[in-house]
C-alpha positions as a printed NumPy array, in Angstrom:
array([[156.266, 251.157, 335.208],
       [159.378, 253.14 , 336.073],
       [160.177, 256.501, 337.57 ],
       [159.441, 258.135, 334.219],
       [155.754, 257.445, 334.765],
       [155.545, 259.418, 338.051],
       [155.18 , 263.203, 337.982],
       [155.368, 265.696, 340.848],
       [152.749, 268.428, 340.498],
       [153.038, 271.355, 342.914],
       [149.902, 272.876, 344.387],
       [148.811, 276.394, 343.436],
       [151.458, 278.037, 345.638],
       [154.193, 275.912, 343.999],
       [154.053, 277.711, 340.656],
       [157.284, 279.417, 341.669],
       [158.946, 275.993, 341.759],
       [157.835, 275.304, 338.181],
       [159.051, 278.708, 336.992],
       [162.453, 278.173, 338.592],
       [162.995, 274.803, 336.915],
       [161.36 , 275.456, 333.529],
       [163.724, 273.189, 331.635],
       [162.565, 270.2  , 333.737],
       [158.825, 270.878, 333.421],
       [156.715, 268.471, 331.373],
       [152.98 , 268.074, 330.748],
       [150.922, 264.939, 331.411],
       [149.194, 263.727, 328.229],
       [145.887, 262.784, 329.877],
       [145.38 , 265.463, 332.555],
       [147.336, 268.304, 330.835],
       [148.864, 269.255, 334.202],
       [152.354, 270.736, 334.4  ],
       [154.845, 269.091, 336.676],
       [158.34 , 267.71 , 337.088],
       [159.104, 264.061, 336.456],
       [160.486, 262.166, 339.424],
       [163.807, 261.578, 337.627],
       [164.259, 265.311, 337.063],
       [163.276, 265.996, 340.667],
       [165.923, 263.564, 341.915],
       [168.549, 265.212, 339.663],
       [167.6  , 268.658, 340.999],
       [167.783, 267.393, 344.573],
       [171.191, 265.799, 344.005],
       [172.532, 269.086, 342.606],
       [171.227, 270.86 , 345.74 ],
       [169.164, 273.433, 343.892],
       [166.438, 273.543, 346.53 ],
       [166.957, 276.527, 348.829],
       [163.47 , 276.923, 350.252],
       [163.659, 273.869, 352.511],
       [164.232, 270.175, 352.687],
       [162.922, 267.769, 350.087],
       [160.189, 266.297, 352.261],
       [158.741, 269.772, 352.92 ],
       [158.597, 270.46 , 349.191],
       [156.962, 267.092, 348.535],
       [154.317, 267.713, 351.228],
       [152.894, 270.524, 349.105],
       [152.945, 268.479, 345.903],
       [150.769, 265.854, 344.349],
       [152.191, 262.638, 342.883],
       [150.582, 261.703, 339.604],
       [150.958, 258.48 , 337.655],
       [151.34 , 259.627, 334.082],
       [149.388, 257.983, 331.368],
       [151.486, 257.652, 328.291],
       [149.592, 257.574, 325.019],
       [149.569, 254.131, 323.439],
       [151.938, 253.745, 320.515],
       [150.302, 253.78 , 317.085],
       [149.46 , 250.37 , 315.689],
       [151.365, 248.928, 312.808],
       [149.539, 249.329, 309.479],
       [150.369, 245.752, 308.504],
       [148.914, 244.522, 311.786],
       [145.72 , 246.542, 311.244],
       [145.373, 245.106, 307.744],
       [145.816, 241.571, 309.077],
       [143.257, 242.141, 311.838],
       [140.7  , 243.441, 309.328],
       [141.335, 240.443, 307.075],
       [140.897, 237.994, 309.983],
       [137.702, 239.749, 311.126],
       [136.289, 239.501, 307.601],
       [137.163, 235.788, 307.409],
       [135.545, 235.169, 310.802],
       [132.403, 237.033, 309.747],
       [132.216, 234.949, 306.544],
       [132.585, 231.714, 308.535],
       [129.812, 232.764, 310.922],
       [127.562, 233.733, 308.016],
       [128.152, 230.421, 306.233],
       [127.474, 228.434, 309.413],
       [124.208, 230.353, 309.949],
       [122.984, 229.916, 306.373],
       [124.252, 226.454, 305.463],
       [120.964, 224.67 , 306.265],
       [118.686, 227.267, 304.651],
       [119.224, 226.32 , 301.021],
       [118.001, 222.94 , 299.745],
       [120.855, 220.506, 299.565],
       [121.661, 218.901, 296.25 ],
       [120.976, 215.181, 296.244],
       [124.074, 213.18 , 295.674],
       [124.081, 209.76 , 294.074],
       [124.897, 208.171, 297.431],
       [121.893, 209.737, 299.184],
       [119.708, 208.761, 296.22 ],
       [120.88 , 205.138, 296.57 ],
       [120.116, 205.182, 300.289],
       [116.618, 206.531, 299.603],
       [115.957, 203.813, 297.014],
       [117.305, 201.12 , 299.347],
       [115.064, 202.181, 302.253],
       [112.078, 202.561, 299.912],
       [112.806, 199.17 , 298.38 ],
       [112.764, 197.462, 301.772],
       [109.437, 199.13 , 302.607],
       [107.91 , 198.105, 299.275],
       [109.08 , 194.525, 299.803],
       [107.521, 194.519, 303.297],
       [104.155, 195.722, 301.902],
       [104.206, 193.15 , 299.063],
       [105.129, 190.418, 301.551],
       [102.233, 191.461, 303.81 ],
       [ 99.686, 191.458, 300.947],
       [100.871, 188.092, 299.571],
       [100.894, 186.465, 303.017],
       [ 97.373, 187.646, 303.88 ],
       [ 96.053, 186.827, 300.377],
       [ 97.739, 183.421, 300.381],
       [ 96.317, 182.535, 303.78 ],
       [ 92.842, 183.564, 302.568],
       [ 93.105, 181.351, 299.458],
       [ 94.555, 178.431, 301.395],
       [ 91.83 , 178.426, 304.083],
       [ 89.079, 178.985, 301.491],
       [ 90.176, 175.903, 299.511],
       [ 90.931, 173.859, 302.646],
       [ 87.392, 174.402, 303.947],
       [ 85.995, 173.549, 300.482],
       [ 87.826, 170.214, 300.498],
       [ 86.916, 169.55 , 304.147],
       [ 83.153, 169.946, 303.671],
       [ 81.129, 167.285, 301.851],
       [ 79.383, 169.86 , 299.702],
       [ 80.235, 173.4  , 298.653],
       [ 79.248, 176.036, 301.299],
       [ 80.492, 179.453, 300.116],
       [ 79.468, 181.527, 303.207],
       [ 81.284, 179.097, 305.552],
       [ 84.345, 179.023, 303.31 ],
       [ 84.475, 182.841, 303.108],
       [ 83.941, 183.304, 306.866],
       [ 86.716, 180.851, 307.781],
       [ 89.079, 182.373, 305.174],
       [ 88.45 , 185.936, 306.454],
       [ 89.025, 184.852, 310.087],
       [ 92.258, 183.031, 309.225],
       [ 93.587, 185.862, 307.056],
       [ 92.76 , 188.372, 309.85 ],
       [ 94.806, 186.32 , 312.333],
       [ 97.698, 186.163, 309.836],
       [ 97.413, 189.928, 309.144],
       [ 97.546, 190.777, 312.864],
       [100.552, 188.492, 313.365],
       [102.308, 189.944, 310.31 ],
       [101.631, 193.529, 311.49 ],
       [103.   , 192.628, 314.925],
       [106.287, 191.427, 313.447],
       [106.481, 194.398, 311.035],
       [106.055, 196.892, 313.861],
       [108.504, 194.981, 316.041],
       [111.261, 195.314, 313.431],
       [110.621, 199.033, 312.859]])
């Protein structure tokens, strides 16, 4: 901010001052008040054009105003670039908001991972069934060979108890690994 931005505006009785120095009078863009810029006032004072009194007496009846200069117009190329960047930013925001809404296409890699995890689960189930079934068969036959004569209810009861113990143990280890 320089001296060009300061304007001296006389009060209502200072209209005579403005009329006397018409060539130095300018208008503030924002307030539309007429006044003399400080540079012009200094030039007038240096040329000793003030006859009505000393400078400080003239300034006592005046108001100092900081002029607001209108902003320079923006470059058209800059405006175009700003609009382009705003549009790109809006597209990025839109894509980030909507990227999880549409179903994703399954790639071969994700399909392989799904099959691999499913395969391990299927193997665990088959292992569980074979272990429990095998323990049932083993205990059923072991009790048959251990008894002097065939006793089907005793064989079945012992086989069910043994396979239940094996099933509980197998479930414990399955849940522990998951």
